DOGU-758031 format. One line per field, with one value per atom (N, C-alpha, C): x, y negated, z; residue in one letter; atom name. Coordinates in Angstrom, 2 decimals. Layout:
BEGIN
px <- X	...;
py <- Y	...;
pz <- Z	...;
res <- A	...;
atom <- CA	...;
//
This chain:
BEGIN
px <- 18.38	17.75	17.79	16.81	16.72	17.04	17.91	18.29	17.70	16.93	16.28	16.89	17.46	18.01	16.87	16.99	16.00	16.54	15.76	16.22	17.26	17.51	18.53	19.73	20.90	22.09	22.40	22.56	22.93	21.77	20.56	19.39	18.95	18.85	18.51	17.37	16.48	15.44	15.89	15.83	16.26	15.02	14.81	13.72	14.33	14.25	14.85	14.03	14.68	13.97	13.32	12.01	11.26	10.78	11.04	10.62	9.49	8.30	7.14	6.48	5.85	5.04	3.99	3.34	2.26	2.73	4.03	4.58	4.84	4.95	5.32	6.30	7.34	8.32	9.72	10.71	12.11	12.72	13.58	14.41	15.63	16.68	17.87	17.66	17.62	17.45	18.80	19.88	21.21	22.18	22.92	23.98	25.11	26.19	27.28	27.76	27.94	28.42	27.45	26.16	25.15	25.11	25.22	25.19	26.44	27.59	28.82	28.69	28.16	27.96	27.01	26.10	25.14	25.73	26.98	27.64	27.51	26.90	26.76	27.88	28.94	30.11	30.25	29.22	29.26	29.34	30.11	30.18	29.23	28.18	27.18	27.65	27.50	28.03	26.97	25.75	24.70	23.35	22.52	21.14	20.20	19.16	18.16	16.77	15.85	14.48	13.55	12.42	11.42	10.04	9.15	7.76	6.93	5.97	5.18	3.76	2.87	1.47	1.16	-0.05	-0.47	-0.25	0.29	0.46	1.79	2.55	3.86	4.74	5.38	6.39	7.69	8.68	10.01	10.96	11.56	12.50	12.09	12.84	13.95	15.25	16.00	17.20	18.45	19.58	20.89	21.96	23.17	24.34	25.32	25.93	26.91	28.14	28.78	30.04	31.08	31.99	32.29	31.50	30.45	29.66	28.41	28.27	27.12	26.91	25.68	25.35	24.65	25.19	24.43	23.48	22.28	21.28	20.68	20.41	19.66	18.41	17.27	16.03	15.02	14.20	13.14	12.06	10.91	9.79	9.54	9.47	9.22	7.73	6.93	5.48	4.85	3.70	3.03	3.53	3.22	3.57	4.03	5.11	5.59	5.86	5.88	6.34	7.69	8.74	10.11	10.65	11.32	11.76	13.23	13.96	15.34	15.46	16.15	16.37	17.86	18.24	19.64	20.20	21.22	21.88	23.29	23.65	25.01	25.06	25.76	25.69	25.99	26.89	27.24	26.45	25.52	24.72	23.73	23.50	22.48	21.07	20.91	19.60	19.58	20.49	20.52	19.15	18.65	17.35	16.15	16.37	15.28	15.07	13.85	13.55	12.94	13.04	12.45	11.78	10.60	9.89	9.48	9.40	9.01	8.21	7.19	6.42	7.12	7.38	7.99	7.00	6.92	5.99	6.51	5.93	6.24	5.81	4.83	4.32	5.22	5.61	6.41	7.90	8.34	9.71	10.80	10.41	11.41	12.29	13.52	14.46	14.89	15.38	15.77	17.18	18.12	19.49	19.65	20.07	20.26	21.73	22.52	23.92	24.10	25.33	25.63	25.33	24.95	24.66	23.18	22.34	20.89	20.24	19.17	18.29	17.28	16.83	15.95	14.78	13.62	12.45	11.43	10.43	9.34	8.06	6.95	5.64	4.99	4.19	3.53	2.14	1.88	0.62	-0.35	0.15	-0.68	-1.01	-1.86	-2.22	-1.00	-0.05	1.18	2.27	3.51	4.62	5.87	6.65	7.96	8.97	9.85	10.81	12.21	13.04	14.38	15.39	16.56	17.58	18.99	19.87	21.30	21.98	23.01	23.79	25.26	25.97	27.38	28.28	27.68	28.43	27.62	28.29	27.62	26.88	25.84	25.11	26.03	26.08	26.91	26.02	25.58	24.60	25.01	26.28	26.71	26.64	26.59	26.53	25.11	24.15	22.76	22.14	21.43	20.72	19.38	18.53	17.23	16.70	15.69	14.98	13.50	12.76	11.32	10.63	9.84	9.16	8.18	7.66	6.63	7.17	8.46	9.07	8.36	7.78	7.05	7.93	9.22	10.10	10.34	10.28	10.42	9.09	8.00	6.65	6.50	6.94	6.84	5.41	4.84	3.54	3.82	3.59	3.87	2.78	1.73	0.66	-0.14	-0.08	-0.85	-1.93	-3.12	-4.23	-3.81	-3.98	-3.57	-4.17	-3.34	-3.76	-3.63	-3.35	-3.20	-1.73	-0.80	0.61	0.95	1.78	2.27	3.77	4.20	5.59	6.18	7.42	8.06	8.32	8.42	8.73	10.07	11.02	12.35	12.26	11.49	11.38	10.60	9.73	9.00	9.93	11.13	12.11	13.06	12.96	13.87	13.70	14.81	14.74	14.25	13.93	13.61	14.87	14.68	15.80	16.80	16.31	17.20	18.04	17.61	18.33	19.11	18.99	19.63	21.12	21.84	23.29	23.58	24.39	24.78	26.15	26.94	28.31	28.69	27.73	28.00	28.39	29.27	29.69	29.28	29.07	28.65	29.85;
py <- 45.57	44.33	44.18	43.46	43.21	41.73	41.46	40.09	39.77	38.67	38.26	36.95	36.94	35.70	34.86	33.55	32.63	32.08	31.23	30.64	29.54	29.17	28.17	28.88	28.79	29.50	29.19	30.25	30.12	30.27	29.93	30.07	31.53	32.12	33.53	33.73	34.66	35.09	36.43	36.54	37.76	38.43	39.69	40.47	41.56	41.40	42.40	43.68	44.77	46.02	45.92	46.07	45.97	47.36	47.74	49.04	48.79	49.28	49.04	50.33	50.28	51.38	50.81	51.68	51.22	50.29	50.19	49.30	47.89	47.76	46.47	46.69	45.89	46.00	45.68	46.04	45.70	45.43	44.40	44.20	43.38	43.54	42.71	41.44	40.28	39.05	38.52	39.05	38.70	39.81	40.24	41.23	40.76	40.30	39.71	40.62	41.90	42.83	42.90	42.99	43.07	41.78	40.63	39.36	39.17	39.56	39.47	40.37	41.58	42.48	41.88	41.02	40.35	39.08	38.75	37.57	36.32	36.42	35.28	35.39	34.62	34.74	33.59	32.78	31.63	32.07	31.33	31.56	30.56	31.06	30.19	29.76	28.46	27.89	27.21	27.09	26.38	26.97	27.22	27.67	26.56	26.30	25.28	25.89	25.30	25.77	24.56	24.60	23.54	24.16	23.42	23.82	22.70	23.05	22.03	22.53	21.58	21.90	21.71	22.13	22.05	20.65	20.61	19.36	18.68	19.09	18.48	18.81	17.78	17.95	17.41	18.26	17.86	17.90	16.76	16.72	15.67	15.59	16.44	15.94	16.81	16.43	17.11	16.44	17.02	16.18	16.70	15.98	15.86	14.68	14.44	15.34	15.72	16.46	15.53	16.02	17.42	18.01	17.33	17.77	18.54	18.89	19.63	20.90	21.40	22.59	23.61	24.83	25.95	26.37	26.83	27.19	28.55	29.31	30.55	30.33	30.18	29.77	30.91	30.87	31.85	31.29	31.92	31.52	32.62	32.24	33.20	33.47	32.39	32.55	31.47	31.80	30.87	31.00	29.99	30.01	28.63	28.59	27.33	27.53	26.41	26.39	25.70	26.45	25.98	25.59	24.44	23.88	23.47	23.76	23.31	22.60	21.46	20.66	20.64	21.00	21.05	19.63	19.31	18.00	18.09	19.22	19.42	18.83	17.70	16.90	17.64	18.59	19.30	20.60	20.85	22.07	22.00	23.13	23.14	22.94	23.06	22.88	21.63	20.69	19.46	18.78	18.44	17.76	18.69	19.99	20.96	21.46	21.92	22.44	23.83	24.54	25.87	25.96	26.57	26.74	28.18	28.58	29.92	29.87	30.72	30.80	31.76	31.25	32.05	32.13	33.30	33.44	34.44	34.35	35.34	36.72	36.77	38.05	38.66	37.86	38.44	38.55	37.82	37.90	37.60	37.01	36.62	35.52	35.50	34.44	33.78	32.56	31.79	31.28	31.65	31.15	29.96	28.84	27.59	27.18	27.24	26.86	25.36	24.94	23.51	22.89	21.62	20.93	20.86	21.15	21.11	20.24	19.54	18.92	20.00	19.94	20.98	20.36	20.98	20.56	21.66	21.49	22.47	21.79	22.42	21.98	23.13	22.78	23.80	24.05	25.32	25.72	26.35	26.79	27.42	26.39	26.78	25.87	25.45	26.37	26.13	27.01	26.54	27.36	27.10	28.16	28.05	28.43	27.49	27.58	27.66	28.56	28.75	28.80	28.22	28.30	28.21	28.91	28.91	27.92	27.24	26.31	26.71	26.49	26.83	25.61	24.50	23.31	22.58	21.86	21.17	19.92	19.54	18.32	17.12	16.27	15.06	13.88	13.12	12.05	11.05	10.68	9.68	10.20	11.51	12.11	12.45	12.27	12.64	11.72	12.34	11.60	12.29	11.64	12.21	11.70	12.38	12.01	12.04	11.10	11.02	12.34	12.86	14.13	14.05	12.84	12.65	11.97	12.11	11.51	12.04	11.14	11.61	12.28	11.97	12.62	14.08	14.42	15.82	16.55	15.85	16.40	17.72	17.72	18.93	19.07	20.25	20.57	21.21	20.45	20.93	21.85	22.07	23.00	22.57	21.28	20.69	19.83	19.87	19.07	17.60	16.96	15.55	14.67	13.82	12.94	13.54	14.84	15.52	15.70	15.18	15.31	14.48	15.04	14.34	14.17	12.91	12.58	11.74	12.02	11.21	9.80	8.85	7.47	7.41	8.19	8.24	8.75	9.83	10.40	9.48	8.64	7.70	6.67	6.52	5.56	6.17	7.47	8.13	7.56	7.39	6.85	7.88	7.41	8.30	9.05	10.16	10.98	10.13	9.30	8.49	7.49	7.13	6.16	6.80	8.10	8.78	8.92	8.76	8.94	10.44	10.94	12.35	12.50	13.45	13.63	15.09	15.93	17.37	17.72	18.70	19.22	20.68	21.13	22.51	23.41;
pz <- -13.63	-13.99	-15.50	-16.01	-17.44	-17.69	-18.67	-19.02	-20.39	-20.44	-21.68	-22.13	-23.34	-23.90	-24.47	-24.33	-24.88	-26.20	-26.86	-28.12	-27.90	-26.65	-26.34	-25.74	-26.38	-25.89	-24.43	-23.66	-22.25	-21.29	-21.71	-20.83	-20.83	-19.64	-19.52	-18.53	-18.85	-17.93	-17.37	-16.06	-15.37	-14.79	-15.14	-14.56	-13.68	-12.36	-11.48	-11.44	-11.05	-10.81	-9.45	-9.42	-8.17	-7.79	-6.55	-6.03	-5.04	-5.39	-4.54	-4.11	-2.95	-2.46	-1.51	-0.74	0.12	1.24	1.46	2.50	1.97	0.64	0.05	-1.09	-1.12	-2.21	-1.71	-2.56	-2.34	-3.70	-3.77	-4.96	-4.58	-5.37	-5.20	-5.99	-5.31	-6.08	-6.56	-5.99	-6.49	-6.15	-7.17	-7.00	-7.91	-7.32	-8.10	-9.23	-8.96	-9.99	-11.17	-10.89	-11.95	-12.77	-12.10	-12.81	-13.66	-13.16	-13.96	-15.18	-15.01	-16.14	-17.18	-16.73	-17.63	-18.24	-17.87	-18.44	-17.60	-16.43	-15.53	-14.49	-14.70	-13.84	-12.85	-12.74	-11.85	-10.39	-9.61	-8.17	-7.53	-6.93	-6.32	-4.93	-4.64	-3.40	-2.54	-3.04	-2.30	-2.67	-1.66	-1.87	-1.42	-2.22	-1.90	-1.96	-1.23	-1.23	-1.07	-1.79	-1.64	-1.56	-0.93	-0.80	-1.41	-2.27	-2.96	-3.18	-3.46	-3.72	-5.21	-5.59	-6.99	-7.56	-8.78	-9.50	-9.29	-8.28	-8.07	-9.27	-9.82	-10.87	-10.29	-10.20	-9.71	-10.90	-11.20	-12.31	-13.31	-14.30	-14.74	-14.10	-13.45	-12.70	-13.25	-13.07	-13.39	-12.72	-12.71	-12.23	-13.38	-13.51	-14.57	-14.37	-15.51	-15.44	-14.82	-14.03	-13.75	-12.58	-12.16	-11.01	-11.40	-12.68	-13.15	-12.34	-12.35	-11.58	-12.46	-12.48	-13.01	-11.90	-12.28	-11.28	-11.61	-10.57	-10.67	-9.83	-10.52	-9.83	-9.77	-8.72	-8.56	-7.65	-7.66	-6.82	-5.80	-4.54	-3.47	-3.32	-3.39	-3.36	-4.23	-4.81	-5.70	-7.13	-7.96	-9.38	-9.81	-10.57	-11.16	-12.64	-13.35	-14.73	-14.69	-15.01	-14.89	-16.26	-16.35	-17.62	-17.56	-18.63	-18.80	-20.15	-20.16	-21.37	-21.66	-22.89	-23.30	-23.46	-22.66	-22.71	-23.28	-23.86	-24.40	-25.81	-25.95	-27.17	-28.46	-28.48	-29.72	-29.90	-29.02	-29.09	-30.25	-30.94	-32.00	-31.44	-30.12	-29.50	-28.59	-28.82	-28.03	-28.05	-26.88	-26.78	-26.82	-26.98	-26.97	-25.55	-25.28	-23.96	-24.06	-22.95	-22.84	-21.48	-21.44	-20.19	-19.97	-18.71	-18.34	-17.04	-16.95	-15.71	-14.76	-13.56	-12.50	-11.36	-10.74	-9.63	-8.60	-7.43	-6.40	-6.83	-7.71	-8.20	-9.28	-10.30	-11.39	-11.04	-10.03	-9.50	-10.53	-11.66	-12.67	-12.10	-12.61	-12.29	-13.59	-13.49	-14.66	-14.39	-15.28	-15.16	-16.09	-15.52	-16.25	-16.11	-17.18	-17.05	-16.90	-16.63	-16.57	-17.93	-17.91	-19.16	-19.49	-18.52	-18.72	-17.64	-18.04	-17.05	-16.65	-15.41	-14.89	-14.14	-14.28	-13.53	-13.48	-12.64	-12.58	-12.12	-12.48	-12.01	-11.25	-10.26	-9.44	-9.99	-10.34	-10.96	-9.96	-8.84	-7.81	-6.73	-5.81	-4.72	-3.93	-3.78	-3.02	-3.63	-3.59	-4.08	-3.25	-3.05	-2.42	-3.50	-3.79	-4.89	-4.30	-4.82	-4.29	-5.43	-5.20	-6.25	-5.70	-6.41	-6.12	-7.08	-6.59	-7.43	-7.37	-8.49	-8.51	-8.25	-7.86	-7.48	-6.43	-5.56	-4.48	-4.98	-4.27	-4.57	-4.38	-5.41	-5.39	-5.73	-4.71	-4.94	-6.03	-6.11	-7.10	-8.53	-8.69	-10.04	-10.46	-9.56	-9.82	-10.88	-11.82	-12.86	-13.10	-13.90	-14.21	-15.53	-16.02	-17.26	-16.94	-17.51	-17.28	-17.65	-16.73	-16.95	-18.11	-18.36	-19.39	-20.65	-20.90	-22.10	-23.34	-24.16	-25.35	-26.39	-26.42	-27.40	-27.04	-25.76	-25.33	-25.43	-25.11	-25.23	-24.48	-23.22	-22.40	-21.87	-22.07	-21.49	-20.14	-19.08	-17.73	-17.19	-17.98	-17.64	-16.40	-16.09	-14.99	-15.62	-15.05	-15.57	-15.65	-16.83	-16.99	-15.89	-15.34	-14.27	-12.89	-12.81	-11.52	-11.12	-11.96	-11.66	-10.42	-9.56	-8.37	-8.56	-8.67	-9.00	-7.87	-7.49	-6.45	-6.99	-6.09	-6.49	-7.21	-6.74	-7.36	-8.80	-9.02	-10.37	-11.31	-10.78	-11.62	-12.26	-11.72	-12.24	-13.26	-13.50	-14.44	-15.85	-16.58	-17.93	-18.94	-20.13	-21.23	-21.65	-22.36	-22.83	-23.62	-24.53	-25.40	-24.62	-23.42	-22.59	-21.45	-21.29	-20.16	-20.38	-19.28	-19.31	-19.21	-20.14	-20.12	-20.76	-20.26	-20.76	-20.91	-21.24	-21.37	-22.80	-22.92	-24.23	-24.32	-25.54	-25.81	-25.78;
res <- X	X	X	X	X	X	X	X	X	X	X	X	X	X	X	X	X	X	X	X	X	X	X	X	X	X	X	X	X	X	X	X	X	X	X	X	X	X	X	X	X	X	X	X	X	X	X	X	X	X	X	X	X	X	X	X	X	X	X	X	X	X	X	X	X	X	X	X	X	X	X	X	X	X	X	X	X	X	X	X	X	X	X	X	X	X	X	X	X	X	X	X	X	X	X	X	X	X	X	X	X	X	X	X	X	X	X	X	X	X	X	X	X	X	X	X	X	X	X	X	X	X	X	X	X	X	X	X	X	X	X	X	X	X	X	X	X	X	X	X	X	X	X	X	X	X	X	X	X	X	X	X	X	X	X	X	X	X	X	X	X	X	X	X	X	X	X	X	X	X	X	X	X	X	X	X	X	X	X	X	X	X	X	X	X	X	X	X	X	X	X	X	X	X	X	X	X	X	X	X	X	X	X	X	X	X	X	X	X	X	X	X	X	X	X	X	X	X	X	X	X	X	X	X	X	X	X	X	X	X	X	X	X	X	X	X	X	X	X	X	X	X	X	X	X	X	X	X	X	X	X	X	X	X	X	X	X	X	X	X	X	X	X	X	X	X	X	X	X	X	X	X	X	X	X	X	X	X	X	X	X	X	X	X	X	X	X	X	X	X	X	X	X	X	X	X	X	X	X	X	X	X	X	X	X	X	X	X	X	X	X	X	X	X	X	X	X	X	X	X	X	X	X	X	X	X	X	X	X	X	X	X	X	X	X	X	X	X	X	X	X	X	X	X	X	X	X	X	X	X	X	X	X	X	X	X	X	X	X	X	X	X	X	X	X	X	X	X	X	X	X	X	X	X	X	X	X	X	X	X	X	X	X	X	X	X	X	X	X	X	X	X	X	X	X	X	X	X	X	X	X	X	X	X	X	X	X	X	X	X	X	X	X	X	X	X	X	X	X	X	X	X	X	X	X	X	X	X	X	X	X	X	X	X	X	X	X	X	X	X	X	X	X	X	X	X	X	X	X	X	X	X	X	X	X	X	X	X	X	X	X	X	X	X	X	X	X	X	X	X	X	X	X	X	X	X	X	X	X	X	X	X	X	X	X	X	X	X	X	X	X	X	X	X	X	X	X	X	X	X	X	X	X	X	X	X	X	X	X	X	X	X	X	X	X	X	X	X	X	X	X	X	X	X	X	X	X	X	X	X	X	X	X	X	X	X	X	X	X	X	X	X	X	X	X	X	X	X	X	X	X	X;
atom <- N	CA	C	N	CA	C	N	CA	C	N	CA	C	N	CA	C	N	CA	C	N	CA	C	N	CA	C	N	CA	C	N	CA	C	N	CA	C	N	CA	C	N	CA	C	N	CA	C	N	CA	C	N	CA	C	N	CA	C	N	CA	C	N	CA	C	N	CA	C	N	CA	C	N	CA	C	N	CA	C	N	CA	C	N	CA	C	N	CA	C	N	CA	C	N	CA	C	N	CA	C	N	CA	C	N	CA	C	N	CA	C	N	CA	C	N	CA	C	N	CA	C	N	CA	C	N	CA	C	N	CA	C	N	CA	C	N	CA	C	N	CA	C	N	CA	C	N	CA	C	N	CA	C	N	CA	C	N	CA	C	N	CA	C	N	CA	C	N	CA	C	N	CA	C	N	CA	C	N	CA	C	N	CA	C	N	CA	C	N	CA	C	N	CA	C	N	CA	C	N	CA	C	N	CA	C	N	CA	C	N	CA	C	N	CA	C	N	CA	C	N	CA	C	N	CA	C	N	CA	C	N	CA	C	N	CA	C	N	CA	C	N	CA	C	N	CA	C	N	CA	C	N	CA	C	N	CA	C	N	CA	C	N	CA	C	N	CA	C	N	CA	C	N	CA	C	N	CA	C	N	CA	C	N	CA	C	N	CA	C	N	CA	C	N	CA	C	N	CA	C	N	CA	C	N	CA	C	N	CA	C	N	CA	C	N	CA	C	N	CA	C	N	CA	C	N	CA	C	N	CA	C	N	CA	C	N	CA	C	N	CA	C	N	CA	C	N	CA	C	N	CA	C	N	CA	C	N	CA	C	N	CA	C	N	CA	C	N	CA	C	N	CA	C	N	CA	C	N	CA	C	N	CA	C	N	CA	C	N	CA	C	N	CA	C	N	CA	C	N	CA	C	N	CA	C	N	CA	C	N	CA	C	N	CA	C	N	CA	C	N	CA	C	N	CA	C	N	CA	C	N	CA	C	N	CA	C	N	CA	C	N	CA	C	N	CA	C	N	CA	C	N	CA	C	N	CA	C	N	CA	C	N	CA	C	N	CA	C	N	CA	C	N	CA	C	N	CA	C	N	CA	C	N	CA	C	N	CA	C	N	CA	C	N	CA	C	N	CA	C	N	CA	C	N	CA	C	N	CA	C	N	CA	C	N	CA	C	N	CA	C	N	CA	C	N	CA	C	N	CA	C	N	CA	C	N	CA	C	N	CA	C	N	CA	C	N	CA	C	N	CA	C	N	CA	C	N	CA	C	N	CA	C	N	CA	C	N	CA	C	N	CA	C	N	CA	C	N	CA	C	N	CA	C	N	CA	C	N	CA	C	N	CA	C	N	CA	C	N	CA	C	N	CA	C	N	CA	C	N	CA	C	N	CA	C	N	CA	C	N	CA	C	N	CA	C	N	CA	C	N	CA	C	N	CA	C	N	CA	C	N	CA	C;
//
């Protein structure tokens, strides 16, 4: 597997080795030894999966420390634009975001450590999104940031006005008003 560092410390793009032939393909989407060798030593304890249609924007979500979650995300089918926002107050990239296109075709994965808000938008007609977490979901620690916060200015790559947002996510505060307690 190939590990690509981003301009934000800790965010990594993982490109697995895919073996294909006339029958289809095979790849390891997770191998603990390979991930540890790449510096990802998190023990994943929960797997989640969602199915969404074009224009759905999920996020930006996170859990307050000590319940924060590192995530290893990938797309099984379809295409999404995946985004992580640095919430680590002493980080040189605090408040910056990074996005990457993940698809069932490119098989890229995105590692997001604790201390980041996370979200994605669906660019294909339909997408199945899967991710591993290194901490369990804790409802009382759940927080969010408005997906359309003008200070973040995230281009979700969805045609304006075609975004589909949950009622819960419509209530998320702006970045400047969001509660966060992560350290770099």
